[in-house]
C-alpha positions in Angstrom: -11.8 14.7 18.7 -13.2 11.4 17.6 -17.0 11.0 17.9 -18.9 7.9 17.8 -22.1 6.4 19.0 -22.6 2.9 20.6 -25.3 1.4 22.9 -24.3 3.7 25.8 -24.8 6.8 23.7 -22.7 9.4 22.0 -19.0 9.4 23.0 -16.2 11.9 22.4 -12.6 10.9 22.8 -9.5 13.0 22.5 -7.5 12.1 19.4 -4.3 12.6 21.6 -5.6 10.0 24.1 -6.2 7.5 21.3 -2.8 8.1 19.8 -1.1 7.4 23.1 -3.0 4.2 23.7 -2.0 3.0 20.2 1.7 4.1 20.6 1.8 2.2 23.9 0.3 -1.0 22.5 2.6 -0.9 19.3 5.8 -0.3 21.2 5.1 -3.2 23.5 5.0 -5.6 20.6 7.9 -7.8 19.9 10.2 -6.6 17.1 9.0 -3.1 17.1 11.8 -0.6 17.5 9.4 2.5 17.5 7.0 4.6 15.6 8.1 6.7 12.6 6.9 10.2 11.6 4.5 10.3 8.6 6.2 12.0 5.7 4.6 15.2 4.3 4.0 13.5 0.7 1.8 10.7 2.4 -0.1 13.4 4.5 -0.7 15.5 1.3 -2.0 12.6 -0.5 -4.3 11.5 2.3 -5.7 15.0 2.6 -6.6 14.9 -1.2 -8.0 11.4 -1.0 -10.2 12.0 2.2 -11.1 15.4 1.4 -10.2 17.0 4.8 -7.2 17.9 6.9 -5.2 15.0 7.7 -3.6 15.4 11.2 0.1 14.4 11.2 0.7 12.5 14.4 4.1 10.8 15.0 3.5 7.5 13.4 -0.1 7.3 14.2 -3.2 8.5 12.2 -6.7 7.8 13.4 -9.9 8.5 11.4 -13.5 7.4 11.4 -15.3 5.7 8.5 -18.9 6.3 7.3 -20.3 3.9 9.9 -18.4 5.3 12.8 -15.7 2.6 13.0 -12.1 3.6 13.5 -9.4 3.3 10.9 -5.8 3.4 12.3 -2.7 3.9 10.2 0.6 3.1 11.8 4.1 3.8 10.5 6.6 1.7 12.4 10.2 0.6 12.5 11.3 -3.0 13.2 14.4 -4.5 14.4 16.6 -6.3 11.9 15.8 -10.1 11.8 12.1 -9.7 12.8 9.6 -11.8 11.1 7.6 -8.9 9.6 4.5 -10.9 8.9 4.2 -12.3 12.4 5.0 -8.8 13.9 2.4 -7.0 11.8 -0.2 -9.6 12.6 0.6 -9.3 16.3 0.4 -5.4 16.1 -2.9 -5.5 14.3 -4.5 -7.9 17.1 -3.1 -6.0 20.0 -4.0 -2.5 18.8 -7.6 -3.6 17.9 -8.0 -5.3 21.3 -6.5 -2.4 23.2 -8.5 0.4 21.6 -11.8 -1.6 21.7 -11.3 -2.3 25.4 -10.3 1.3 26.2 -13.1 3.2 24.4 -15.8 0.6 23.5 -15.7 1.5 19.8 -15.3 -1.0 16.9 -11.9 -0.8 15.1 -12.7 -1.5 11.4 -9.2 -1.5 10.1 -5.6 -1.2 11.1 -3.0 -0.4 8.5 0.6 -1.1 9.5 3.4 0.4 7.3 6.9 -0.8 7.9 9.0 2.3 7.1 12.3 1.5 8.6 14.5 -1.3 9.9 17.1 -0.9 12.7 20.1 -3.0 13.5 
């Protein structure tokens, strides 16, 4: 569960719901072939860094910062020949807009990791 507070009051949103919103937004972007699983080394390093259990979702990790803003980590695969800079910029804007419109919480940061490339 992701908890945050805004002008309406305290809101709790299911992490699965947020993950599905993000996946749908990402896979709709040009050049994205899909999302990748987060490898266990990355998850272990994140658990040590953030000092708590780091839930491994298929390509999407969502956490909150000190101020209640969301930080979203995406692991994607792109199609060969895609302008990666343009695709990542598009993904960041689309995910930020979609999540902020869906739940009304501020997205502080979207980290996009291109893990694979498909032909």
